[in-house]
N, C-alpha and C positions, 0 to 999 in steps of 0.2 A: 915683642913680636916683630916690630918695624927692623931691630937691630939685629935680630936674627936673620931675616932676610938681606940685609945689607952685606953681613958677614959671609952668608952664602954665595951671594952673587959674587963678592970680591974672590971668594976662593974657587969660583967656577964651579961650583956644586949645582946650582941653579942658575940656567941662563936666563937673562933679561926677559928674550922672548917668551919663554914660559911662565914668568911671572905677570908678564902684562895680559897673557889670556886668561889669566885668573881673575883679572878685574871685571867687572862688568863694561859692557858698551854703554856711554852715556848718551841720551836722547832728550834732547830739551823739547819742552810743550809749551807754547805760547799761546795764549788766548784770553779773552774775556770770561773771568770767572767770579765777578762780583757785579752788584747794580742789577738793572733790569734786564741785561742782554747775558747775564751768568748762564742762563739754560743753553745757550747758543755754543760756547766754550765747554760747559761741563758735559755735554751729550758727546762731543768730539773726544774729551778725554776718557769719558767713561767706555766707549766703545774701543778706544786705543788699549786700555787696560783691561778689557774682557779678553781682547786677543790674546794679550801676554800674559793673562792668567790661565787661559785656555792650553797656552804651550809651556806651564810650567814655569813662569816668570823668563821666559826667552822669546827671543825673535831669531829666526834663522838658525834655532840650536845653540844660541849664543846668550848666557844671561843678560838682562839689560836694567838700567836704571833709568828710570824716566824723572826729570827735573820740572818738575811744574811751575811755570810763573805766568800771573795775573797781568796783564797790558792793561786794564782798567778802562779800554777805550779811550786812551791818552798817548798819542804819540811818542811825547817825551818819555814816559812811564817804559811803553813797550823799547824804545833805543835804550833804557838803563837795564831791563832784564835782559836784553838781547847781549849786551855788553858784558853782562856778568857771564852769560853763558859762554860765551865766545872767549872771553880773557881768563876768567877764575875756573869756570867748568871745563873750558875746553872740549865743549861737545863737538863731534863732527857730524851731527845730525840733529835739524830742529823741525818739528812739525806742527801742526795746528794753525793759527793767525785765522782770526774770524772777521774782521772787518777789513775794506779796502783801505781807509786810510792809515790803518796800522801795518798793513802789507805795502804800501808804497813807502812808509817810512822806515822799515826795517830790512826791504828785500835785498837792495844793493849791499847793504852792510854784510848782510849775511853771505850772500853769492860772493862777493868780491873776497871774501875769506876762504874761498873754497870750502865752503860747507854745504853741505845739501840741505836745502830746504824743501820739505813734503808739504805742500799746501794742502790743507782737508776742508777749506772753505773759501775765503776770498780768492776773487781771479780778475783783478783789475785789467784793463785794457792794454795798458802799457807794458804789463808784466808779459801779456799772451804775444805783443806784437815787437815792436823797436826795442823793448828793455828785457827780452827774453833772456835767459840764462841756461848754460848745460847744466847748472847746480839746484834748477828749481823744477820741481815736478808738482802737477796739481791731480787731487783726486776727486774733484768736484766739477767745475765747470768754469769757462770764462763768463764773466757777470752777465753779458749781453744775454747767452744762450737760455737762460730761464726766462726771459723776456720775450726771444724771439719764437720760441714754442708758444706763448700765451698769443703773440702777435698773428701767427699762423692760424691759430684756432679761431681767432676774433674774425679772420677773413674768412675761413672757411664757413663759419656761422653768420657771415654777413651782416656784421654790425657797421654800422654808418657814421656814428658821432660818439667819438670816445674821449674821455677826459683821462690824462695821467698824472697821478701823483707820487712823489717820492722824496726822500730827504735830499737835503742840498749838499751832496759830497760824492766822492768818485764813482761809488756802486750806484745810487740813485742816479748820477747821469747817464752811467753804463746802461742801465735797465731801461730806462725810458728810451735811451738810444736804439737797444735792441728791438724792443716793443714796435717802435717807428719803423725801423728796417723791414720787418716781415708784416705789417700790417698793410695790406692791398685793398683797394677799392673802398676805403672809408676815408674819415678824416679826422685827425686829433684835434679838437677843437680848443682844447687849452691843456698846458703843461704846468702844474701847480708844484714848487718846490718848496719843502719846509725846513727849518732848521732841524739839524740832527738830533738836538735834545728835546724838541717841542713834543710836549705830550698831549695838548690840546689842540684838537683839530675842528674845532665848532665854526671858525670863520671860513675855513676852506670848504667843510662840507656844506653850509650855505651858499658859497659861490657855487658848487657842484650843483645843489639843488635848483639854484635858478637857471641854469643852462640846459636842465635836463637832457642829459646824455642818454644813448643807448646804454652804454657801459662804461665802467670807470676800471681803469688799470691801475694797480696800486703795488709799491714795494715798501713794505714797513716791518723788518726784521723784529724778532723778538718783543720787548716790552711795547714797544711802539705798535707793533701789530695789536698787541691786546687792546689797547687803548684805542686805536683806529675803527677798529670792527665793533666794538662796545657803543662809540659814539656814534657810528653810522646806523646800527641799528636802532640807537635811542632817538635819533633824527627822523627816524621812520623812512630813511632811503630804502631799506633793502626790500620794500614793496614794490618799487619802480624802477631800481638801476641793479644790473647784474655786476657783481665785483670780480673781476678776474686779477689775479696776483701771482706774485713771487715772493717766497719767504715771508709771508704775511699770516696765512692760514697755514699751519704745518705742524708736525709733531712737537713743537717745542711752545707753540702757543695755542693749541687746541685743549689741552687739559685745563686752560683758564679760561678758554672762549666757551668750550661746550656748544649747546644747542645754538647760540649766538652765531656761529658761523655756517652753520647746516647750509648747503645750496651753493656756498660761495665756489671759485674756482682756483685752482694753483697750477702752475707749470713748472717742472722740474724733471730730474732724471730718472727718479726712484720711489717707487711707493711702498709701504708695509705690505701690500697684497699682493705682490709679485710672487708668481707660483715656483719659480726655479729652486732647486733644492738646497743651493747654498744660503738664499736669502730666507727661507723659511725657518732654516737651522739659526741663522742669526738672531729673527725676531724673536724666536722662541727662548734661546739662550740670554738676550737682552732683557725681554720681560721677565724670564726667571728671577736673573740678579738685580735686576734695578725697580722692578715692580710698575713699569710704564712701557706704552709703546715707542720704539725707537724714531727719533727724527730722521730727516735727512741728514743732519749734523753728525748724527750718530752713525748715519749709512757711510758718510762720508770718511769718518774717522777709522770707522771698521777697515774700509777699503785701504786706507792709508796703511795701517798697520798690515793689512794682508800683503800689499806691496812691499814694505820693509823687510816683513818675513821671507817672503820670495827671494829679493834681492840679497839680503845678509846671508842666506843660506846658499846663494849661488858663489860669492866670494868667500866661503866658509869664515864668515866674521872678519873678514880683512878690509874693512870698508875705507882703511888708509890708501888701497889701491884703487884711485879715483876713476882712473879710466875703466876698470874692470866693474867698479861698483855702478859707474853710470850707466854701463851695458846692460848690466843686471836689472837697474830700477827701469830703464826704457823698454826690457822685455815685457815687463808686467806680466809674469808668468804665474799667476794666481787667478783663482775662480772668484771673480767680482760677484758681489750679491745684487749688481744691476742688470747681470748677463754678460754679454760680450763686452769686453775692455781693450782697448789698445790707446797708445799715446799719438798725436799729431806732430808735425815737425816741430811744433814750440812745446811739446810736454805737457800740452793739456788733451784731456779726453777727447775722441771722436767717439760720440755716442748719440745712442735714441734719447728723444727728449717727447714727454707725456705730459697730458693734462689729467688733473685728477679734480674730483668735487668731494665736499666735504658732507661725509654721510655716517651712519650707524655701520658699525660692523658686526660680524655673527654673535658677538657678546654684548651687543648694546652700547659698545663705545665710540665717541665720535672719534673719526679717523678719516683717513683719505682714501678713495676710492677710484682706481684707475677709470678713466672713459675715453681717451683717445691717444694715440701716437703720431702727432702731426710730422714730426721731424725724424728721419731715420739716417743714423751714421752722420750726424750734424758734425761741421767743422765750424770751429768759430770764427769770425769777421777778421781778426786781427793775425791768421797765421801766417799768411802772406808776407806781412811786414817783418816777421822774424827771420834773421840771418844768424842763426848760432853758430857759435864758434864751437870746434870741435876741444876736446879736452886733451 
């Protein structure tokens, strides 16, 4: 078959362009897909593939091939798989990327090659600010945003003494900075940073107990969150201290936590109970296919797929026309499951941010329930530092 195509090309019977169009558009997907943090990457991937399946194996009317790579929460591994995607697979688009240390390791490498990176989770502050790139778009949030809405909520509720806890890496520092930025009228009595791979929080929880704060702000994603919440409850602290969190009690951890997380608070951009039609269809389709409630990671992956679907359609599959494809992505001409969606100057979403509590849904399952919308059309704190160059 290969020889036949070559012969036809040589004879001028089939044009090179026609042959190229018959090949699927390659899209790289990079995320944590093994270890304790695997559910975060898996939900992003499952939502991406759900959209592609709903579209008959296509995005924007073009057949696509998704090349999945596991970054294993290791920057060196992430660089290796990205090198493969860029040099061997020659993908024009990469999506996914869960953790901020991974994003910081690969962002420049990808965007310097003129490859579009559609991030569906990590939003480290440098990428939103001074290191912004026209080749990077986020369908999630800048890290600080999820913490800023919690800080605003804590201020509205009148908490006076709060302790902050997070892993000691880029996202952990961003989240605590975001909380502090919007927490007014109270005091952060302590900031506790733990190693990213630490699973035992008994010493830190003893420290928290001794200081008797009104509330505890925490960011512990994936398996870290499961361990933290269970140990917090075992220490009996749930009876006296309110937990306000980001990416700790969410759709990725609640199946393991169940009733242990009831009453805890979480701040983010989306919840499975949003009443808009697009979201209701997404939740129903995701639950039917995967037999679980989608997490925010799935929501972000779904919107990333919808963004790509809309932009690829606008350029009729010609993603090599980078200026046109960039304009199509920036237009964000799709119905987001979060409601209104638009990009700011740094190509991060300008969006409403909500607070949720953990409660039983109408089917008796532990899930997130919307309780407040403290921030409306929120712009991240680093957008002003972005001086984006035109393509």
